[in-house]
All heavy atoms as a GROMACS GRO file, in nm:
protein
  585
    1MET      N    1  -4.496   3.761  -3.203
    1MET     CA    2  -4.628   3.702  -3.180
    1MET      C    3  -4.608   3.549  -3.185
    1MET      O    4  -4.513   3.491  -3.254
    1MET     CB    5  -4.729   3.747  -3.280
    1MET     CG    6  -4.726   3.672  -3.410
    1MET     SD    7  -4.773   3.768  -3.561
    1MET     CE    8  -4.661   3.902  -3.553
    2LEU      N    9  -4.694   3.482  -3.123
    2LEU     CA   10  -4.696   3.334  -3.114
    2LEU      C   11  -4.824   3.294  -3.182
    2LEU      O   12  -4.938   3.342  -3.154
    2LEU     CB   13  -4.702   3.290  -2.973
    2LEU     CG   14  -4.720   3.145  -2.935
    2LEU    CD1   15  -4.617   3.061  -3.003
    2LEU    CD2   16  -4.741   3.114  -2.790
    3ILE      N   17  -4.811   3.206  -3.276
    3ILE     CA   18  -4.922   3.155  -3.356
    3ILE      C   19  -4.921   3.002  -3.337
    3ILE      O   20  -4.817   2.931  -3.350
    3ILE     CB   21  -4.916   3.188  -3.509
    3ILE    CG1   22  -4.894   3.334  -3.529
    3ILE    CG2   23  -5.022   3.130  -3.595
    3ILE    CD1   24  -4.853   3.374  -3.659
    4ARG      N   25  -5.042   2.950  -3.304
    4ARG     CA   26  -5.048   2.806  -3.277
    4ARG      C   27  -5.184   2.758  -3.320
    4ARG      O   28  -5.282   2.830  -3.322
    4ARG     CB   29  -5.016   2.774  -3.137
    4ARG     CG   30  -5.118   2.820  -3.037
    4ARG     CD   31  -5.086   2.779  -2.900
    4ARG     NE   32  -5.105   2.900  -2.808
    4ARG     CZ   33  -5.027   2.937  -2.720
    4ARG    NH1   34  -4.916   2.878  -2.691
    4ARG    NH2   35  -5.061   3.044  -2.642
    5PRO      N   36  -5.202   2.617  -3.341
    5PRO     CA   37  -5.332   2.562  -3.375
    5PRO      C   38  -5.428   2.589  -3.256
    5PRO      O   39  -5.397   2.580  -3.142
    5PRO     CB   40  -5.303   2.414  -3.391
    5PRO     CG   41  -5.162   2.400  -3.416
    5PRO     CD   42  -5.095   2.520  -3.338
    6LYS      N   43  -5.559   2.622  -3.292
    6LYS     CA   44  -5.664   2.637  -3.192
    6LYS      C   45  -5.691   2.504  -3.126
    6LYS      O   46  -5.667   2.401  -3.186
    6LYS     CB   47  -5.792   2.683  -3.261
    6LYS     CG   48  -5.791   2.829  -3.305
    6LYS     CD   49  -5.921   2.864  -3.365
    6LYS     CE   50  -5.921   3.011  -3.391
    6LYS     NZ   51  -6.055   3.057  -3.453
    7GLY      N   52  -5.743   2.505  -3.005
    7GLY     CA   53  -5.784   2.390  -2.939
    7GLY      C   54  -5.879   2.296  -3.020
    7GLY      O   55  -5.972   2.371  -3.085
    8GLY      N   56  -5.869   2.179  -3.031
    8GLY     CA   57  -5.962   2.101  -3.100
    8GLY      C   58  -5.923   2.080  -3.250
    8GLY      O   59  -5.986   2.002  -3.321
    9ILE      N   60  -5.828   2.151  -3.291
    9ILE     CA   61  -5.772   2.133  -3.425
    9ILE      C   62  -5.656   2.030  -3.430
    9ILE      O   63  -5.574   2.038  -3.340
    9ILE     CB   64  -5.720   2.276  -3.486
    9ILE    CG1   65  -5.829   2.376  -3.493
    9ILE    CG2   66  -5.648   2.259  -3.628
    9ILE    CD1   67  -5.937   2.337  -3.593
   10LEU      N   68  -5.666   1.940  -3.526
   10LEU     CA   69  -5.557   1.829  -3.536
   10LEU      C   70  -5.418   1.897  -3.542
   10LEU      O   71  -5.399   1.992  -3.621
   10LEU     CB   72  -5.576   1.749  -3.658
   10LEU     CG   73  -5.484   1.633  -3.672
   10LEU    CD1   74  -5.502   1.536  -3.563
   10LEU    CD2   75  -5.518   1.560  -3.805
   11ASP      N   76  -5.329   1.864  -3.460
   11ASP     CA   77  -5.192   1.908  -3.449
   11ASP      C   78  -5.091   1.793  -3.462
   11ASP      O   79  -5.048   1.750  -3.355
   11ASP     CB   80  -5.165   2.003  -3.324
   11ASP     CG   81  -5.025   2.056  -3.316
   11ASP    OD1   82  -4.950   2.058  -3.418
   11ASP    OD2   83  -4.997   2.102  -3.209
   12PRO      N   84  -5.069   1.734  -3.582
   12PRO     CA   85  -4.984   1.617  -3.587
   12PRO      C   86  -4.836   1.639  -3.532
   12PRO      O   87  -4.782   1.550  -3.474
   12PRO     CB   88  -4.980   1.582  -3.736
   12PRO     CG   89  -5.052   1.686  -3.807
   12PRO     CD   90  -5.115   1.776  -3.706
   13GLN      N   91  -4.790   1.761  -3.546
   13GLN     CA   92  -4.653   1.794  -3.496
   13GLN      C   93  -4.658   1.787  -3.342
   13GLN      O   94  -4.567   1.732  -3.279
   13GLN     CB   95  -4.603   1.922  -3.546
   13GLN     CG   96  -4.549   1.924  -3.686
   13GLN     CD   97  -4.493   2.062  -3.725
   13GLN    OE1   98  -4.566   2.165  -3.718
   13GLN    NE2   99  -4.370   2.071  -3.751
   14GLY      N  100  -4.764   1.849  -3.284
   14GLY     CA  101  -4.765   1.851  -3.135
   14GLY      C  102  -4.788   1.701  -3.084
   14GLY      O  103  -4.726   1.675  -2.991
   15GLU      N  104  -4.864   1.623  -3.155
   15GLU     CA  105  -4.884   1.484  -3.116
   15GLU      C  106  -4.751   1.416  -3.125
   15GLU      O  107  -4.722   1.333  -3.035
   15GLU     CB  108  -4.990   1.420  -3.196
   15GLU     CG  109  -5.126   1.474  -3.172
   15GLU     CD  110  -5.234   1.412  -3.269
   15GLU    OE1  111  -5.202   1.302  -3.329
   15GLU    OE2  112  -5.347   1.457  -3.267
   16ALA      N  113  -4.682   1.430  -3.229
   16ALA     CA  114  -4.549   1.361  -3.240
   16ALA      C  115  -4.454   1.402  -3.127
   16ALA      O  116  -4.386   1.319  -3.065
   16ALA     CB  117  -4.485   1.379  -3.379
   17VAL      N  118  -4.444   1.538  -3.103
   17VAL     CA  119  -4.352   1.590  -2.995
   17VAL      C  120  -4.400   1.524  -2.863
   17VAL      O  121  -4.314   1.480  -2.781
   17VAL     CB  122  -4.354   1.736  -3.001
   17VAL    CG1  123  -4.296   1.792  -2.871
   17VAL    CG2  124  -4.290   1.791  -3.121
   18GLY      N  125  -4.523   1.535  -2.839
   18GLY     CA  126  -4.578   1.480  -2.702
   18GLY      C  127  -4.548   1.331  -2.687
   18GLY      O  128  -4.504   1.294  -2.587
   19HIS      N  129  -4.571   1.252  -2.793
   19HIS     CA  130  -4.545   1.109  -2.795
   19HIS      C  131  -4.396   1.082  -2.772
   19HIS      O  132  -4.357   0.997  -2.689
   19HIS     CB  133  -4.585   1.052  -2.923
   19HIS     CG  134  -4.561   0.905  -2.933
   19HIS    ND1  135  -4.632   0.807  -2.861
   19HIS    CD2  136  -4.461   0.834  -3.015
   19HIS    CE1  137  -4.576   0.689  -2.891
   19HIS    NE2  138  -4.484   0.701  -2.975
   20SER      N  139  -4.312   1.154  -2.834
   20SER     CA  140  -4.164   1.130  -2.820
   20SER      C  141  -4.116   1.173  -2.680
   20SER      O  142  -4.036   1.103  -2.627
   20SER     CB  143  -4.086   1.221  -2.926
   20SER     OG  144  -4.118   1.165  -3.054
   21LEU      N  145  -4.165   1.277  -2.634
   21LEU     CA  146  -4.126   1.320  -2.490
   21LEU      C  147  -4.175   1.214  -2.394
   21LEU      O  148  -4.098   1.184  -2.298
   21LEU     CB  149  -4.185   1.455  -2.460
   21LEU     CG  150  -4.124   1.576  -2.531
   21LEU    CD1  151  -4.205   1.705  -2.507
   21LEU    CD2  152  -3.975   1.588  -2.491
   22ARG      N  153  -4.298   1.163  -2.412
   22ARG     CA  154  -4.340   1.055  -2.316
   22ARG      C  155  -4.251   0.935  -2.325
   22ARG      O  156  -4.230   0.871  -2.227
   22ARG     CB  157  -4.487   1.026  -2.347
   22ARG     CG  158  -4.582   1.130  -2.289
   22ARG     CD  159  -4.732   1.089  -2.307
   22ARG     NE  160  -4.776   1.083  -2.439
   22ARG     CZ  161  -4.812   1.186  -2.512
   22ARG    NH1  162  -4.824   1.305  -2.464
   22ARG    NH2  163  -4.863   1.168  -2.639
   23LYS      N  164  -4.213   0.899  -2.451
   23LYS     CA  165  -4.124   0.785  -2.469
   23LYS      C  166  -3.987   0.810  -2.399
   23LYS      O  167  -3.923   0.714  -2.354
   23LYS     CB  168  -4.102   0.752  -2.615
   23LYS     CG  169  -4.221   0.675  -2.678
   23LYS     CD  170  -4.196   0.648  -2.826
   23LYS     CE  171  -4.099   0.526  -2.821
   23LYS     NZ  172  -4.098   0.462  -2.953
   24LEU      N  173  -3.949   0.933  -2.391
   24LEU     CA  174  -3.823   0.964  -2.321
   24LEU      C  175  -3.838   0.975  -2.172
   24LEU      O  176  -3.746   1.002  -2.096
   24LEU     CB  177  -3.760   1.096  -2.376
   24LEU     CG  178  -3.716   1.090  -2.518
   24LEU    CD1  179  -3.683   1.235  -2.565
   24LEU    CD2  180  -3.596   1.005  -2.521
   25GLY      N  181  -3.960   0.949  -2.123
   25GLY     CA  182  -3.983   0.952  -1.974
   25GLY      C  183  -4.038   1.078  -1.914
   25GLY      O  184  -4.052   1.092  -1.797
   26PHE      N  185  -4.069   1.168  -2.007
   26PHE     CA  186  -4.125   1.303  -1.948
   26PHE      C  187  -4.275   1.287  -1.935
   26PHE      O  188  -4.344   1.228  -2.016
   26PHE     CB  189  -4.097   1.416  -2.045
   26PHE     CG  190  -3.944   1.446  -2.050
   26PHE    CD1  191  -3.869   1.404  -2.158
   26PHE    CD2  192  -3.879   1.515  -1.951
   26PHE    CE1  193  -3.731   1.422  -2.158
   26PHE    CE2  194  -3.748   1.540  -1.952
   26PHE     CZ  195  -3.673   1.498  -2.060
   27ASP      N  196  -4.335   1.345  -1.829
   27ASP     CA  197  -4.469   1.342  -1.793
   27ASP      C  198  -4.543   1.453  -1.873
   27ASP      O  199  -4.577   1.566  -1.809
   27ASP     CB  200  -4.494   1.359  -1.644
   27ASP     CG  201  -4.637   1.326  -1.610
   27ASP    OD1  202  -4.710   1.266  -1.683
   27ASP    OD2  203  -4.670   1.378  -1.488
   28VAL      N  204  -4.565   1.436  -1.995
   28VAL     CA  205  -4.630   1.545  -2.079
   28VAL      C  206  -4.770   1.500  -2.113
   28VAL      O  207  -4.791   1.399  -2.168
   28VAL     CB  208  -4.549   1.565  -2.215
   28VAL    CG1  209  -4.619   1.660  -2.308
   28VAL    CG2  210  -4.406   1.606  -2.182
   29ARG      N  211  -4.870   1.580  -2.074
   29ARG     CA  212  -5.007   1.544  -2.109
   29ARG      C  213  -5.044   1.581  -2.262
   29ARG      O  214  -5.097   1.495  -2.332
   29ARG     CB  215  -5.097   1.627  -2.031
   29ARG     CG  216  -5.256   1.594  -2.043
   29ARG     CD  217  -5.347   1.672  -1.958
   29ARG     NE  218  -5.318   1.637  -1.817
   29ARG     CZ  219  -5.349   1.705  -1.712
   29ARG    NH1  220  -5.418   1.818  -1.729
   29ARG    NH2  221  -5.320   1.664  -1.588
   30THR      N  222  -5.012   1.705  -2.302
   30THR     CA  223  -5.031   1.741  -2.438
   30THR      C  224  -4.921   1.836  -2.487
   30THR      O  225  -4.852   1.900  -2.396
   30THR     CB  226  -5.171   1.820  -2.455
   30THR    OG1  227  -5.162   1.939  -2.378
   30THR    CG2  228  -5.288   1.740  -2.420
   31ALA      N  229  -4.902   1.836  -2.615
   31ALA     CA  230  -4.799   1.930  -2.666
   31ALA      C  231  -4.868   1.996  -2.793
   31ALA      O  232  -4.933   1.929  -2.878
   31ALA     CB  233  -4.674   1.862  -2.707
   32ARG      N  234  -4.846   2.126  -2.818
   32ARG     CA  235  -4.900   2.199  -2.923
   32ARG      C  236  -4.774   2.257  -2.992
   32ARG      O  237  -4.694   2.316  -2.921
   32ARG     CB  238  -4.994   2.308  -2.887
   32ARG     CG  239  -5.108   2.262  -2.812
   32ARG     CD  240  -5.221   2.189  -2.870
   32ARG     NE  241  -5.298   2.264  -2.967
   32ARG     CZ  242  -5.365   2.212  -3.057
   32ARG    NH1  243  -5.379   2.070  -3.056
   32ARG    NH2  244  -5.438   2.273  -3.141
   33VAL      N  245  -4.767   2.250  -3.121
   33VAL     CA  246  -4.655   2.315  -3.195
   33VAL      C  247  -4.705   2.428  -3.273
   33VAL      O  248  -4.792   2.412  -3.359
   33VAL     CB  249  -4.582   2.212  -3.286
   33VAL    CG1  250  -4.470   2.282  -3.369
   33VAL    CG2  251  -4.520   2.097  -3.201
   34GLY      N  252  -4.641   2.542  -3.257
   34GLY     CA  253  -4.684   2.664  -3.328
   34GLY      C  254  -4.556   2.722  -3.389
   34GLY      O  255  -4.456   2.660  -3.408
   35ARG      N  256  -4.568   2.853  -3.410
   35ARG     CA  257  -4.450   2.932  -3.461
   35ARG      C  258  -4.438   3.071  -3.398
   35ARG      O  259  -4.547   3.118  -3.350
   35ARG     CB  260  -4.448   2.935  -3.611
   35ARG     CG  261  -4.577   3.011  -3.666
   35ARG     CD  262  -4.570   2.990  -3.821
   35ARG     NE  263  -4.682   3.062  -3.884
   35ARG     CZ  264  -4.809   3.028  -3.886
   35ARG    NH1  265  -4.846   2.911  -3.831
   35ARG    NH2  266  -4.905   3.103  -3.949
   36VAL      N  267  -4.320   3.118  -3.394
   36VAL     CA  268  -4.300   3.258  -3.349
   36VAL      C  269  -4.265   3.347  -3.464
   36VAL      O  270  -4.183   3.306  -3.548
   36VAL     CB  271  -4.188   3.258  -3.234
   36VAL    CG1  272  -4.157   3.400  -3.198
   36VAL    CG2  273  -4.227   3.170  -3.114
   37VAL      N  274  -4.321   3.461  -3.466
   37VAL     CA  275  -4.284   3.561  -3.573
   37VAL      C  276  -4.240   3.685  -3.489
   37VAL      O  277  -4.320   3.739  -3.418
   37VAL     CB  278  -4.400   3.595  -3.666
   37VAL    CG1  279  -4.365   3.702  -3.766
   37VAL    CG2  280  -4.458   3.474  -3.733
   38ASP      N  281  -4.116   3.728  -3.512
   38ASP     CA  282  -4.061   3.852  -3.457
   38ASP      C  283  -4.066   3.952  -3.563
   38ASP      O  284  -4.011   3.946  -3.666
   38ASP     CB  285  -3.919   3.823  -3.408
   38ASP     CG  286  -3.910   3.743  -3.278
   38ASP    OD1  287  -4.000   3.751  -3.194
   38ASP    OD2  288  -3.816   3.663  -3.270
   39LEU      N  289  -4.124   4.068  -3.527
   39LEU     CA  290  -4.130   4.184  -3.614
   39LEU      C  291  -4.068   4.312  -3.540
   39LEU      O  292  -4.094   4.327  -3.416
   39LEU     CB  293  -4.274   4.214  -3.651
   39LEU     CG  294  -4.344   4.108  -3.722
   39LEU    CD1  295  -4.496   4.140  -3.737
   39LEU    CD2  296  -4.288   4.089  -3.869
   40GLU      N  297  -3.999   4.396  -3.612
   40GLU     CA  298  -3.968   4.524  -3.558
   40GLU      C  299  -4.034   4.624  -3.643
   40GLU      O  300  -4.027   4.630  -3.766
   40GLU     CB  301  -3.817   4.552  -3.572
   40GLU     CG  302  -3.740   4.457  -3.471
   40GLU     CD  303  -3.590   4.488  -3.481
   40GLU    OE1  304  -3.549   4.611  -3.505
   40GLU    OE2  305  -3.505   4.402  -3.453
   41LEU      N  306  -4.126   4.713  -3.577
   41LEU     CA  307  -4.196   4.817  -3.647
   41LEU      C  308  -4.131   4.951  -3.631
   41LEU      O  309  -4.056   4.967  -3.533
   41LEU     CB  310  -4.343   4.818  -3.599
   41LEU     CG  311  -4.416   4.683  -3.608
   41LEU    CD1  312  -4.560   4.707  -3.559
   41LEU    CD2  313  -4.417   4.633  -3.740
   42GLU      N  314  -4.171   5.048  -3.717
   42GLU     CA  315  -4.108   5.169  -3.708
   42GLU      C  316  -4.162   5.264  -3.588
   42GLU      O  317  -4.102   5.351  -3.540
   42GLU     CB  318  -4.131   5.253  -3.839
   42GLU     CG  319  -4.047   5.196  -3.960
   42GLU     CD  320  -3.904   5.203  -3.941
   42GLU    OE1  321  -3.859   5.301  -3.877
   42GLU    OE2  322  -3.836   5.113  -3.988
   43THR      N  323  -4.277   5.230  -3.543
   43THR     CA  324  -4.354   5.320  -3.442
   43THR      C  325  -4.295   5.284  -3.299
   43THR      O  326  -4.244   5.173  -3.278
   43THR     CB  327  -4.503   5.284  -3.441
   43THR    OG1  328  -4.557   5.369  -3.344
   43THR    CG2  329  -4.541   5.144  -3.403
   44GLU      N  330  -4.306   5.389  -3.219
   44GLU     CA  331  -4.265   5.371  -3.076
   44GLU      C  332  -4.381   5.360  -2.995
   44GLU      O  333  -4.381   5.337  -2.872
   44GLU     CB  334  -4.188   5.496  -3.038
   44GLU     CG  335  -4.048   5.517  -3.103
   44GLU     CD  336  -3.949   5.412  -3.072
   44GLU    OE1  337  -3.951   5.357  -2.959
   44GLU    OE2  338  -3.874   5.368  -3.160
   45ASP      N  339  -4.495   5.371  -3.052
   45ASP     CA  340  -4.628   5.370  -2.976
   45ASP      C  341  -4.678   5.219  -2.969
   45ASP      O  342  -4.709   5.154  -3.069
   45ASP     CB  343  -4.731   5.447  -3.055
   45ASP     CG  344  -4.868   5.448  -2.987
   45ASP    OD1  345  -4.911   5.358  -2.911
   45ASP    OD2  346  -4.957   5.533  -3.020
   46ALA      N  347  -4.671   5.164  -2.843
   46ALA     CA  348  -4.697   5.020  -2.818
   46ALA      C  349  -4.843   4.984  -2.864
   46ALA      O  350  -4.858   4.878  -2.927
   46ALA     CB  351  -4.677   4.986  -2.679
   47GLU      N  352  -4.943   5.067  -2.844
   47GLU     CA  353  -5.083   5.035  -2.879
   47GLU      C  354  -5.092   5.037  -3.031
   47GLU      O  355  -5.174   4.952  -3.094
   47GLU     CB  356  -5.176   5.132  -2.807
   47GLU     CG  357  -5.201   5.099  -2.664
   47GLU     CD  358  -5.237   4.948  -2.648
   47GLU    OE1  359  -5.337   4.895  -2.704
   47GLU    OE2  360  -5.175   4.882  -2.560
   48ALA      N  361  -5.032   5.130  -3.098
   48ALA     CA  362  -5.035   5.135  -3.234
   48ALA      C  363  -4.967   5.007  -3.308
   48ALA      O  364  -5.022   4.953  -3.394
   48ALA     CB  365  -4.964   5.264  -3.294
   49ALA      N  366  -4.856   4.978  -3.241
   49ALA     CA  367  -4.796   4.850  -3.295
   49ALA      C  368  -4.871   4.728  -3.271
   49ALA      O  369  -4.881   4.649  -3.359
   49ALA     CB  370  -4.653   4.842  -3.211
   50ARG      N  371  -4.939   4.717  -3.158
   50ARG     CA  372  -5.024   4.606  -3.130
   50ARG      C  373  -5.142   4.596  -3.229
   50ARG      O  374  -5.176   4.492  -3.281
   50ARG     CB  375  -5.078   4.610  -2.987
   50ARG     CG  376  -5.164   4.497  -2.945
   50ARG     CD  377  -5.217   4.510  -2.804
   50ARG     NE  378  -5.112   4.522  -2.707
   50ARG     CZ  379  -5.031   4.413  -2.666
   50ARG    NH1  380  -5.057   4.295  -2.712
   50ARG    NH2  381  -4.934   4.435  -2.579
   51GLY      N  382  -5.199   4.708  -3.261
   51GLY     CA  383  -5.313   4.707  -3.358
   51GLY      C  384  -5.263   4.670  -3.499
   51GLY      O  385  -5.325   4.607  -3.569
   52GLU      N  386  -5.148   4.723  -3.534
   52GLU     CA  387  -5.097   4.691  -3.670
   52GLU      C  388  -5.060   4.537  -3.675
   52GLU      O  389  -5.087   4.480  -3.778
   52GLU     CB  390  -4.962   4.778  -3.686
   52GLU     CG  391  -4.917   4.771  -3.827
   52GLU     CD  392  -4.986   4.856  -3.926
   52GLU    OE1  393  -5.084   4.924  -3.893
   52GLU    OE2  394  -4.945   4.859  -4.043
   53ILE      N  395  -4.997   4.484  -3.576
   53ILE     CA  396  -4.963   4.344  -3.576
   53ILE      C  397  -5.093   4.260  -3.575
   53ILE      O  398  -5.105   4.153  -3.646
   53ILE     CB  399  -4.872   4.309  -3.456
   53ILE    CG1  400  -4.739   4.378  -3.473
   53ILE    CG2  401  -4.858   4.156  -3.450
   53ILE    CD1  402  -4.654   4.376  -3.351
   54HIS      N  403  -5.192   4.305  -3.502
   54HIS     CA  404  -5.326   4.233  -3.508
   54HIS      C  405  -5.373   4.224  -3.643
   54HIS      O  406  -5.424   4.118  -3.690
   54HIS     CB  407  -5.422   4.298  -3.408
   54HIS     CG  408  -5.542   4.219  -3.381
   54HIS    ND1  409  -5.658   4.217  -3.462
   54HIS    CD2  410  -5.566   4.125  -3.289
   54HIS    CE1  411  -5.746   4.134  -3.418
   54HIS    NE2  412  -5.699   4.077  -3.304
   55ARG      N  413  -5.375   4.335  -3.707
   55ARG     CA  414  -5.426   4.337  -3.866
   55ARG      C  415  -5.338   4.252  -3.949
   55ARG      O  416  -5.394   4.178  -4.033
   55ARG     CB  417  -5.430   4.486  -3.908
   55ARG     CG  418  -5.544   4.560  -3.848
   55ARG     CD  419  -5.563   4.696  -3.917
   55ARG     NE  420  -5.448   4.788  -3.892
   55ARG     CZ  421  -5.417   4.858  -3.781
   55ARG    NH1  422  -5.493   4.849  -3.680
   55ARG    NH2  423  -5.315   4.935  -3.775
   56MET      N  424  -5.202   4.248  -3.920
   56MET     CA  425  -5.122   4.156  -3.998
   56MET      C  426  -5.159   4.018  -3.985
   56MET      O  427  -5.153   3.936  -4.069
   56MET     CB  428  -4.973   4.181  -3.962
   56MET     CG  429  -4.910   4.307  -3.994
   56MET     SD  430  -4.748   4.316  -3.927
   56MET     CE  431  -4.711   4.492  -3.954
   57CYS      N  432  -5.183   3.972  -3.856
   57CYS     CA  433  -5.220   3.840  -3.833
   57CYS      C  434  -5.356   3.806  -3.896
   57CYS      O  435  -5.370   3.699  -3.962
   57CYS     CB  436  -5.240   3.815  -3.673
   57CYS     SG  437  -5.078   3.810  -3.596
   58GLU      N  438  -5.453   3.892  -3.894
   58GLU     CA  439  -5.581   3.867  -3.951
   58GLU      C  440  -5.572   3.854  -4.100
   58GLU      O  441  -5.646   3.778  -4.164
   58GLU     CB  442  -5.685   3.982  -3.924
   58GLU     CG  443  -5.721   3.977  -3.776
   58GLU     CD  444  -5.820   4.090  -3.741
   58GLU    OE1  445  -5.808   4.201  -3.800
   58GLU    OE2  446  -5.904   4.071  -3.654
   59LYS      N  447  -5.489   3.941  -4.162
   59LYS     CA  448  -5.479   3.943  -4.308
   59LYS      C  449  -5.381   3.838  -4.370
   59LYS      O  450  -5.401   3.799  -4.488
   59LYS     CB  451  -5.442   4.082  -4.354
   59LYS     CG  452  -5.550   4.177  -4.330
   59LYS     CD  453  -5.509   4.314  -4.384
   59LYS     CE  454  -5.629   4.418  -4.355
   59LYS     NZ  455  -5.664   4.484  -4.472
   60LEU      N  456  -5.281   3.798  -4.298
   60LEU     CA  457  -5.178   3.714  -4.358
   60LEU      C  458  -5.108   3.622  -4.270
   60LEU      O  459  -5.095   3.503  -4.307
   60LEU     CB  460  -5.061   3.810  -4.416
   60LEU     CG  461  -4.942   3.733  -4.487
   60LEU    CD1  462  -4.979   3.673  -4.608
   60LEU    CD2  463  -4.828   3.830  -4.501
   61LEU      N  464  -5.067   3.649  -4.152
   61LEU     CA  465  -4.979   3.565  -4.070
   61LEU      C  466  -5.041   3.452  -4.001
   61LEU      O  467  -4.975   3.349  -3.976
   61LEU     CB  468  -4.913   3.658  -3.962
   61LEU     CG  469  -4.813   3.756  -4.025
   61LEU    CD1  470  -4.768   3.850  -3.919
   61LEU    CD2  471  -4.712   3.707  -4.110
   62ALA      N  472  -5.175   3.456  -3.976
   62ALA     CA  473  -5.245   3.344  -3.913
   62ALA      C  474  -5.369   3.308  -3.985
   62ALA      O  475  -5.433   3.403  -4.054
   62ALA     CB  476  -5.289   3.389  -3.768
   63ASN      N  477  -5.410   3.187  -3.986
   63ASN     CA  478  -5.538   3.143  -4.041
   63ASN      C  479  -5.633   3.138  -3.938
   63ASN      O  480  -5.644   3.054  -3.846
   63ASN     CB  481  -5.518   3.004  -4.092
   63ASN     CG  482  -5.647   2.954  -4.163
   63ASN    OD1  483  -5.759   3.003  -4.135
   63ASN    ND2  484  -5.638   2.855  -4.252
   64PRO      N  485  -5.728   3.234  -3.931
   64PRO     CA  486  -5.816   3.251  -3.811
   64PRO      C  487  -5.918   3.134  -3.794
   64PRO      O  488  -5.967   3.115  -3.684
   64PRO     CB  489  -5.899   3.378  -3.845
   64PRO     CG  490  -5.883   3.401  -3.980
   64PRO     CD  491  -5.749   3.334  -4.034
   65LEU      N  492  -5.939   3.059  -3.899
   65LEU     CA  493  -6.016   2.933  -3.886
   65LEU      C  494  -5.955   2.824  -3.803
   65LEU      O  495  -6.033   2.752  -3.728
   65LEU     CB  496  -6.050   2.874  -4.024
   65LEU     CG  497  -6.135   2.971  -4.114
   65LEU    CD1  498  -6.147   2.902  -4.253
   65LEU    CD2  499  -6.272   3.006  -4.055
   66ILE      N  500  -5.823   2.814  -3.808
   66ILE     CA  501  -5.758   2.695  -3.739
   66ILE      C  502  -5.648   2.746  -3.636
   66ILE      O  503  -5.590   2.655  -3.578
   66ILE     CB  504  -5.699   2.600  -3.836
   66ILE    CG1  505  -5.600   2.662  -3.928
   66ILE    CG2  506  -5.814   2.544  -3.914
   66ILE    CD1  507  -5.519   2.552  -4.006
   67GLU      N  508  -5.613   2.875  -3.638
   67GLU     CA  509  -5.505   2.917  -3.550
   67GLU      C  510  -5.545   3.030  -3.464
   67GLU      O  511  -5.634   3.121  -3.498
   67GLU     CB  512  -5.379   2.968  -3.640
   67GLU     CG  513  -5.323   2.856  -3.718
   67GLU     CD  514  -5.214   2.907  -3.806
   67GLU    OE1  515  -5.233   3.003  -3.883
   67GLU    OE2  516  -5.101   2.841  -3.820
   68SER      N  517  -5.486   3.033  -3.343
   68SER     CA  518  -5.499   3.155  -3.262
   68SER      C  519  -5.360   3.218  -3.244
   68SER      O  520  -5.259   3.166  -3.289
   68SER     CB  521  -5.536   3.108  -3.122
   68SER     OG  522  -5.448   3.024  -3.060
   69PHE      N  523  -5.361   3.348  -3.207
   69PHE     CA  524  -5.234   3.417  -3.200
   69PHE      C  525  -5.230   3.504  -3.070
   69PHE      O  526  -5.326   3.551  -3.027
   69PHE     CB  527  -5.203   3.496  -3.326
   69PHE     CG  528  -5.307   3.593  -3.364
   69PHE    CD1  529  -5.304   3.732  -3.308
   69PHE    CD2  530  -5.410   3.566  -3.446
   69PHE    CE1  531  -5.390   3.821  -3.342
   69PHE    CE2  532  -5.506   3.657  -3.483
   69PHE     CZ  533  -5.496   3.790  -3.428
   70GLU      N  534  -5.109   3.519  -3.020
   70GLU     CA  535  -5.090   3.608  -2.899
   70GLU      C  536  -4.983   3.712  -2.951
   70GLU      O  537  -4.882   3.676  -3.009
   70GLU     CB  538  -5.020   3.530  -2.788
   70GLU     CG  539  -5.110   3.434  -2.736
   70GLU     CD  540  -5.043   3.350  -2.621
   70GLU    OE1  541  -4.953   3.396  -2.556
   70GLU    OE2  542  -5.092   3.238  -2.591
   71ILE      N  543  -5.008   3.836  -2.921
   71ILE     CA  544  -4.913   3.943  -2.948
   71ILE      C  545  -4.854   3.997  -2.826
   71ILE      O  546  -4.915   4.032  -2.723
   71ILE     CB  547  -4.990   4.059  -3.017
   71ILE    CG1  548  -5.065   4.005  -3.149
   71ILE    CG2  549  -4.899   4.181  -3.053
   71ILE    CD1  550  -5.158   4.110  -3.211
   72HIS      N  551  -4.721   4.008  -2.829
   72HIS     CA  552  -4.631   4.061  -2.725
   72HIS      C  553  -4.558   4.174  -2.775
   72HIS      O  554  -4.486   4.159  -2.880
   72HIS     CB  555  -4.542   3.953  -2.672
   72HIS     CG  556  -4.606   3.830  -2.622
   72HIS    ND1  557  -4.666   3.829  -2.478
   72HIS    CD2  558  -4.645   3.719  -2.686
   72HIS    CE1  559  -4.726   3.706  -2.478
   72HIS    NE2  560  -4.712   3.639  -2.592
   73VAL      N  561  -4.572   4.297  -2.722
   73VAL     CA  562  -4.507   4.414  -2.774
   73VAL      C  563  -4.410   4.458  -2.659
   73VAL      O  564  -4.454   4.478  -2.544
   73VAL     CB  565  -4.603   4.524  -2.797
   73VAL    CG1  566  -4.538   4.652  -2.838
   73VAL    CG2  567  -4.698   4.484  -2.906
   74ASN      N  568  -4.282   4.469  -2.700
   74ASN     CA  569  -4.177   4.531  -2.605
   74ASN      C  570  -4.170   4.674  -2.625
   74ASN      O  571  -4.136   4.718  -2.732
   74ASN     CB  572  -4.040   4.461  -2.641
   74ASN     CG  573  -4.043   4.309  -2.608
   74ASN    OD1  574  -4.124   4.265  -2.520
   74ASN    ND2  575  -3.970   4.242  -2.689
   75GLY      N  576  -4.208   4.752  -2.520
   75GLY     CA  577  -4.204   4.896  -2.527
   75GLY      C  578  -4.056   4.949  -2.508
   75GLY      O  579  -3.974   4.886  -2.452
   76SER      N  580  -4.033   5.064  -2.569
   76SER     CA  581  -3.906   5.128  -2.558
   76SER      C  582  -3.898   5.214  -2.430
   76SER      O  583  -3.991   5.270  -2.384
   76SER     CB  584  -3.873   5.217  -2.675
   76SER     OG  585  -3.878   5.136  -2.790
   0.00000   0.00000   0.00000
């Protein structure tokens, strides 16, 4: 899953990365810095895995007030 600050939330790391890339000559409008969490679950059911990961994000892995998350499930 990918977890990153919601739009409108201050992202000092993203601002620093964007600023540094612009100083290096890259045409970057904005940069957001988040984190990736890779999990391997016991289930082979992709929808069950997605639901379980969603609950994990809501309860622990993401702060729903300031972060959004995207879940990507690789099926077998």
